[in-house]
C-alpha positions, 0 to 999 in steps of 0.5 A, spaced: 680 598 578 683 593 583 688 588 581 686 580 582 691 577 587 694 571 585 695 566 591 700 561 591 697 554 593 703 550 593 703 549 601 696 547 600 697 542 595 704 539 599 700 539 605 694 535 601 699 530 598 702 529 605 695 528 608 694 523 603 700 519 603 699 519 611 692 516 610 695 511 605 701 509 610 695 508 615 691 504 611 697 499 609 700 499 616 696 502 621 698 508 625 705 505 626 707 506 619 704 513 619 708 515 625 714 512 622 713 516 616 712 522 620 718 521 624 722 520 618 720 526 615 722 530 621 729 527 621 730 529 614 727 536 616 732 537 622 738 535 618 736 540 612 734 546 616 741 548 618 743 548 611 736 552 609 738 557 614 745 558 611 743 558 604 738 563 605 742 567 609 748 566 604 743 569 598 741 575 602 748 577 604 750 576 597 744 581 595 746 586 600 754 585 600 755 584 592 753 590 588 749 589 582 755 593 578 760 587 580 755 582 579 754 585 572 761 586 570 763 579 572 757 574 571 752 579 567 750 577 560 756 581 557 761 577 561 762 572 556 766 566 557 769 569 563 762 569 567 760 562 564 767 559 567 766 562 574 759 560 574 761 553 572 767 553 577 762 556 583 757 550 581 762 545 582 765 547 588 758 549 592 756 544 597 749 542 598 743 540 594 737 544 591 735 548 597 742 551 597 744 553 590 737 555 588 737 561 593 744 563 591 742 562 583 736 567 585 740 572 589 745 572 583 739 573 578 736 579 582 743 582 582 745 582 575 747 575 573 746 573 566 741 567 564 747 563 561 751 564 567 745 562 571 744 556 567 752 554 567 752 555 575 746 550 576 748 545 570 755 545 573 752 544 580 748 538 578 754 535 573 761 537 576 759 537 584 766 536 587 762 534 593 759 528 590 765 525 587 767 520 594 760 517 594 760 516 586 767 513 587 764 509 593 758 506 589 760 506 582 768 505 582 773 510 579 772 508 572 765 510 571 766 516 575 772 518 571 768 516 564 762 520 567 766 526 568 769 526 562 763 525 558 759 531 561 765 536 562 763 540 556 755 540 558 755 546 563 759 551 559 755 549 552 748 550 556 750 556 558 753 559 552 746 556 548 742 559 554 745 566 553 745 566 545 738 563 545 734 567 551 739 572 554 736 578 551 730 576 555 733 576 562 730 583 563 723 580 562 725 574 566 727 579 572 721 583 571 716 577 572 719 574 578 719 581 581 712 582 580 710 575 582 714 576 589 710 583 590 703 579 588 705 574 593 707 579 599 701 583 597 696 577 598 700 575 604 699 582 607 691 582 605 691 575 608 693 577 615 688 583 615 682 578 614 
């Protein structure tokens, strides 16, 4: 029996949204406004492109260089508070936006990191980001910045421990589902190229 292949429609949906927005810009301000939007998007792409390349290369190199045994020992489900603390520290220190830290989180997931560690890493990146401090101080002032850091300080480790306690035993199922989805996408791309 032949398996039905699931196709990823995300690029198509995003392209349709971009076309719709370009049409709305054209309707509101003519060709000039639509071209301004396209130029602005192109500038953002040029700024982000080097970061994307670096992030995906970093994620690939993590998978190639760091053994699954090492990741499992230091960041796996059994690593406990040490793994959560390392993940929080890594999340706080890593620069860049989601296009940087999600590929790294995916690489850690594929090489044996626990669910709590991944949740702590992503939460710390969003709440403790050291690279955000200068902007936050400049825009909100030092007092609000300090209050925000103090109030949110316990959240990443608590979320990591909660995720591990509630869903950590399902990490194998999560990895399996992600691998299966990746295989389906690769198969659909190959079959799309052949037709």
